[in-house]
C-alpha positions as CSV (number, residue, x, y, z in Angstrom):
1,X,2.2,11.4,-6.4
2,X,1.6,8.3,-8.5
3,X,-1.5,6.4,-9.2
4,X,0.1,3.5,-7.2
5,X,0.1,5.6,-4.0
6,X,-3.5,6.8,-4.7
7,X,-4.6,3.1,-5.1
8,X,-2.9,2.0,-1.9
9,X,-4.3,4.9,0.1
10,X,-7.8,4.2,-1.2
11,X,-7.7,0.5,-0.3
12,X,-6.1,1.1,3.1
13,X,-8.6,3.8,4.1
14,X,-11.4,1.5,2.9
15,X,-10.3,-1.3,5.1
16,X,-9.4,0.7,8.2
17,X,-11.8,1.4,11.1
18,X,-10.0,4.7,11.6
19,X,-9.3,5.9,8.0
20,X,-8.1,9.3,9.4
21,X,-5.1,7.5,10.9
22,X,-3.9,6.0,7.6
23,X,-0.8,7.6,6.2
24,X,0.8,6.5,2.9
25,X,4.3,7.7,2.0
26,X,6.0,7.2,-1.3
27,X,9.7,7.3,-2.3
28,X,10.4,7.3,-6.0
29,X,13.7,6.1,-7.2
30,X,15.2,5.4,-10.6
31,X,13.7,2.0,-11.0
32,X,11.9,1.3,-7.7
33,X,9.0,2.9,-5.9
34,X,8.8,2.4,-2.1
35,X,5.3,2.7,-0.6
36,X,5.1,2.7,3.2
37,X,1.7,2.4,5.0
38,X,1.1,3.5,8.5
39,X,-2.1,2.6,10.3
40,X,-3.5,2.5,13.8
41,X,-2.5,-0.6,15.7
42,X,-6.0,-1.9,15.8
43,X,-6.2,-1.7,12.0
44,X,-3.0,-3.6,11.4
45,X,-4.7,-7.0,11.4
46,X,-7.4,-5.8,9.0
47,X,-4.7,-4.6,6.6
48,X,-2.6,-7.7,6.8
49,X,-5.6,-10.1,6.5
50,X,-5.6,-13.8,7.2
51,X,-2.2,-15.3,6.5
52,X,-1.3,-12.1,4.8
53,X,-3.8,-12.4,1.9
54,X,-5.0,-8.8,2.0
55,X,-1.6,-7.2,2.0
56,X,-0.4,-9.6,-0.7
57,X,-3.4,-8.6,-2.9
58,X,-2.5,-4.9,-2.4
59,X,1.1,-5.7,-3.4
60,X,-0.1,-7.6,-6.5
61,X,-2.2,-4.6,-7.6
62,X,0.7,-2.3,-7.0
63,X,3.0,-4.5,-9.1
64,X,0.5,-4.4,-12.0
65,X,0.4,-0.6,-11.9
66,X,4.2,-0.4,-11.6
67,X,4.7,-2.7,-14.6
68,X,2.7,-0.2,-16.7
69,X,5.2,2.4,-15.6
70,X,8.1,0.0,-16.2
71,X,9.2,0.2,-12.6
72,X,9.3,-2.1,-9.6
73,X,7.3,-1.4,-6.4
74,X,7.7,-2.4,-2.7
75,X,4.8,-2.0,-0.4
76,X,5.5,-2.2,3.4
77,X,3.4,-1.8,6.5
78,X,5.0,0.2,9.3
């Protein structure tokens, strides 16, 4: 488990009304880390934010952490 997954999990649980339904899965490849976030349907809008600003902020933070590890990261909501 990387610190990127920990950060995404913390932010997603903080935003969700049902933090117990938040699931974050991570797939680590040679150069790319895939992060998949699963939330309750009523929390989907809170995670995406207006015009996608919240999820874009999460992706930006993840990219900064990935750059320190010399990898690329992809954060997706399922």
